[in-house]
N, C-alpha and C positions, 0 to 999 in steps of 0.2 A: 487491521493493524497497518502503520505506516512506519517501516523500519527503513535503516541506511541503504538497503538494498532497492528501495523503490524511489530512492531521490539522484538527481543528477548533482555530482560534486564538484567537477571540475569547470572552470571557464570554457576551456575548449570544447566540452559537451554541450554547454549551452549555445556557444557560437555556431557548432555543426547543426545543431537541431534548427536554428534560425536561419541558416544559410541554405540549408537542403530541404526544410520542410515546407509543408503547407501552412499558409498564414490565414486566419480569420479574426476580423476586428469587431468588438461588441463596443457600447457605448462607455463600459467600464474597463475592460480586458482586451488585451491582445494575446491570441492563442497561437502557437506555432507547435505542430508535430510532424517527426521523421520517423521512419524506420531505422532501427538501429540494430543491425544482424547480430553484433556480437552480445547481445543481452536477450533473454526470454522474457524478462519482466516487463511491465508498462513502467515506466518513470517519469517522475515529476520534477521540473525545475520551477522555482518560483522567483519572480523579481519584483520587487517592490522600492520605489525611490523614494527618498527623503521628501520630494515635493508633495506627496501624498500627505505627509502629516508626520506628527510625532511618532516616536517608537511605540507607543500603546497601540495608535492606530493602526500603523503598519503591521505589527505582530498580530493584531486582530485580523486584518484582511489575509495574512498567511495561513492563519489557523482556519478560517472558513474555506479558502481554498484547498487545503491539505483534507478537511473534512468532507467538502465535495467530492474530491477525487478518490478518498477512501469508500464513501459510501456508493457512489454510483458511476462516477468517470471511469475509473479503472476498468470496468467491465465492460466498456462499450468500444474500447479499442482493442486491435490485434495485438497478440504478444510481440514483443520486440521493439514497440512504439515507445518514443520519448516525447514529452510534451513540455513546453516552456509557457507559463502563463505569466504575464506582465500586468501588473495592476496599474491602471490610468487614473486621472485626476477624477475626486469624489468616490472613488471604491470603497472608500472607510465608510461613508454615509448609507452604505447598501446593508440590508437585514439578510439573513442567512438563506431565505428563500429566493430572493433577489439573484442573489450571487449563484445558488443552484441553477436558476432557471437560465440566466445568461451563459454559464458555462455549458449546460446541457446543449443549448442551440449551438454554441461556438464548436463543442466536440463532435456534434453530428455533422457539422459543414467540414470541418476540419477531416474526418474520418472518411468522407467522399474522396478527398483529393489524396488520400494514401492509395485507395485501390486502383 
C-alpha cells in the first residue's frame, strides 16, 4: 500500500532532502535520500517536469516509480528516510523492468551514503 503517510507533501520537505541528502544519478533518474528523524516511515517524493512529455507520460513514470517504491525500494532503506526521485529525459520510454533496475542500483548507492 502507498498512502498519504508514505509521501513527501510540502516543498520544504523536498528541498530539505535535496540539500541535506546523499545524491545518485542514473541515465534516467536523479535520487536524493536523507534521514528525517521526525518520521519513522520511509517516505517518497517524485518530481517529473513537463519536459519529459505530456501528462499521460509523466503520470505513467510516476506510477512506475511508486510501484517500484512499494514493491522493493521501501524495504531497502532504514526507517526515517525520505527519498526524492526526479525523472529525467527519456524516462517515459522505459519499461517497468528497466525502471526497477535503475532505481534499485541508485537506492543501493544512496543507502551507502546514509550510513
